[in-house]
N, C-alpha and C positions, 0 to 999 in steps of 0.2 A: 690521476690520471685520466680516467675513464669517463671524467666529465667533459676534459681535453676532448677525448675517444666522437663523446657522443654530440657535441657541440660542432665541429666536425662535421659526421655523418648529418644536422641537420643541413646544415649547407652545405651541404650539395645535394641533399633531397630538395629545399627550396631549387638550388639553384636549375636542378632537375627539370621540374615544374614548369621552370622560367620558361627553357629551352625548350622547354617539347610545348607549349603554346605555340612556338614559334614555326608558323605552317610556310612551307617549299609551294610556290606557284606550283601549276599542274599543267606537264607535262607541255606543247605545240600538238595543238589538233591536227587529223589528216586534215586535208583540202581533196574534199572529194569535187575531182576533173570536174568541167564546163559538160563536157563531154553527158557527164550521166545527170544535165539540169534538166528536166520539165517544167521550168515558170522560172521566166524572167521579165525586166523587168530593166526599160531601152530607153538609155535615155542622151540624148542629143544635141548638140551645139552646134552654132553657125560656125567656128573655131575656138584656137584654143584661148583664144581672153571673150571669149561673150558671156558673158553671167548667167544669160535667162537662156531656158532650152525647153525641151519639148520629152516626158513621157511617153512608152504606156507600158503594158501589159500582154505578155505574149506565154501562150502554151505548150506543150505537146502531151502524147497521147502515151507515148515511148521512145528511146532515143534517136530510133531509123524514122519516124515523122518528122511528119511538114508543123512547122512554131504558126500558132493562130493566134491574129490577134482579143486579145479579151477585152473590148469594153474599146472606150474613146480614148482617144491620146488628152493627154494635162501638164497643164504652162508649170517650171519647175527651176528653183534657180540653183548655182553652183557655185563657186571658190569665189572669192571678192575679185584673185587673178587669176580666174578662168583656170583651166586644168590641164594636168602633166602628166604624163605616162607613168601609170603607177602598176601597168600589169607583166609581171615576173617576165613573161618573156618578149617582152618589149626596154624593161629599163638599160639594158646595156648595149641602147642604138645610142649613135652619138647625137643622134638632136637631145636640141637642148631644154624639152620641155620634161623636163627626172623629176618627181617626183621629191617634194626632203620637207623635212617635218617646218612649222611654222612660213609656206612660201605664201601659205592666201590661196590655194591648188587644191583643187577636189584632184580625187584618181584618176585617172582614165585607163580602161581596160575591162578586167574578168575581173568580178567579184562575191563570193558567197556573201550572203545576207543570213547569218547565224543565231540568233534572238533582236527581241524583242524588247524595249523597259517602257517604266510610264514613269508618274506618281501617281496613279490610282494602283489598286488592287486588281488582280487579272483575270480578263471574265472571259465567260466560256470561246466566246468567238475566235481566240487569241491560239491558233496553233502550236506557234514558237513558242520555246522557253522565253521566259522573260521575267525578268530582273525589277520590281518594287524603287524606284531612286526615291533613300532617303535620305536623314540628315548626314550622315559619311559616309555614302556614295560616293566614288570620286573615279575620274578617267585618267589612269598615270602620262601624261607626256614626258617626262625628265626621263631624253635618251640614255639614261645610267641609271636606272631603275631595270629588275626583272620582272616590276612589273607594268613598264613598257607598253602602253597600244592595248593594257585593258582596262577594265573599269569591273574597280573594286570598290569591299567596305574597311574604310580606315581602321574599325574598332574590329575587323576579324582579319584580319591579312595576317597577322606576327608582325613577321619584316618589314616595317616605315621603312623602306628606301630609300625614299622621293622626294624630289624638292618640289616638287613644279607638279598641278595637276587639274583640272576640270575640273569643280566641288558641281556634281550637273543638276543638285537639285536648286540652287541656286541661278542657274541660268533662267529660270520663268516658263512660262507655254508652251517654248519653240521645244523644250520638252519636256511638256505637256504626255507624247507620243514619242518613240520612235523607233527603229532598226537600227542594229549595226551592224558596218559594210564592213567583214575579216578582209580590209586589206592591212596589209603589211603583217599578216597571223602568222601565218605557217612557217621559219615563225618568226616573229615584229626581229628588222631588223636597222640596229640603233641609229635614227635618223631620216630610215624612209618613210616619218609622218607616221600619226597616231590618230583615235577619236575620231574618226570619220563614220557618222550618223546618216541613215535617214531623217530628217524631222520637220518640226512645221516652221515655216518659214520665219517675218520679222514682215516681207511687204515682196509681193513680185517684184521688185525692182534692186534688191538687197541684201547682194550675195554672200555668202557663207565662211566663215576660218577655214574652209574643205569639203565640209559638208553638202547633202546632195536636202535643199528641202523648196516646200509645198502647204501647196494652204491643208489646217486641220482634217477638211472631210476625203482627200485623194489619200493622208494617211490612213486612214481608219479603212479605206477600201484596199490598201493596201496589207495594211496587218492584217485583216479581216480574213485575206487571200490566198495569202501565203502558207506556204504545205512545208515542214521540212521532211516529208516523207518525198519531196519532188525537188529537193534542193537546189534549193531558189539561190538566180543569181542577180546581182547586178549588173549590167552589161552599159557603160559610160565611154561614147565617144564625138567628138569630131567628127559632124557628118559625114568631111572625107576623109577620117580615115576609118570613119562604118566600112560605108561600099567598098575602104581599101583590103578590109580583115571579113568584110560576109563573109565570103566562099569559104576561106582559107577555115576558119575560124566556125562555121555551121552557123553563123546567126540568123534573126530572125529577117525576110526582107518588109522592107518599110517599101513603105507607095510615096 
């Protein structure tokens, strides 16, 4: 009898260790509003379907100060299908351009830039938090997963519950450096889209799966400039929509 009880206790202990290793996803982060941002990367395209756009840095000293351009504008490419609404304040419109998972559109709206990633170790010039891509680093795009729209290490999350993800290290040079765009992150809503980044482009004429891409030198400039204390944002819109929302959202004035 004692041996039987001891065996049961051993099984329960082993089970406790196993379940103790299962990690729960962190609670959704709190979204800092755009009104508190002091840094913005503004991307505009000619219209909803155009994949080529223009980007520029803007900064302000405080929340009541005027936005000022920092440096020259530069070329970017967006999703292979163009742009689609992704901003929380505009998703409920009747417009057909609503961002969904796998649609090939980059999200239009305002989105925090929360952390950087890359294939090398973090350097002193990077102020953002940083994730070094490893063999098992994946961005989960399975809409049923509790880790949907999160970058995780397959070997560390414990509860492996997804059937679809992007193996980031295997992407190659385009992910040598990148920034996570916190679209559909507060919290992630099933099917609204995932794994949106700023990253290095394939070339100046090839659209992405939904990210915003550019020359490596421009991305290096971005990563070196972004300051988490200034709550950096990506503002991304077709030109006519940018003009329509410039005053209501207090966006930087474009020349």
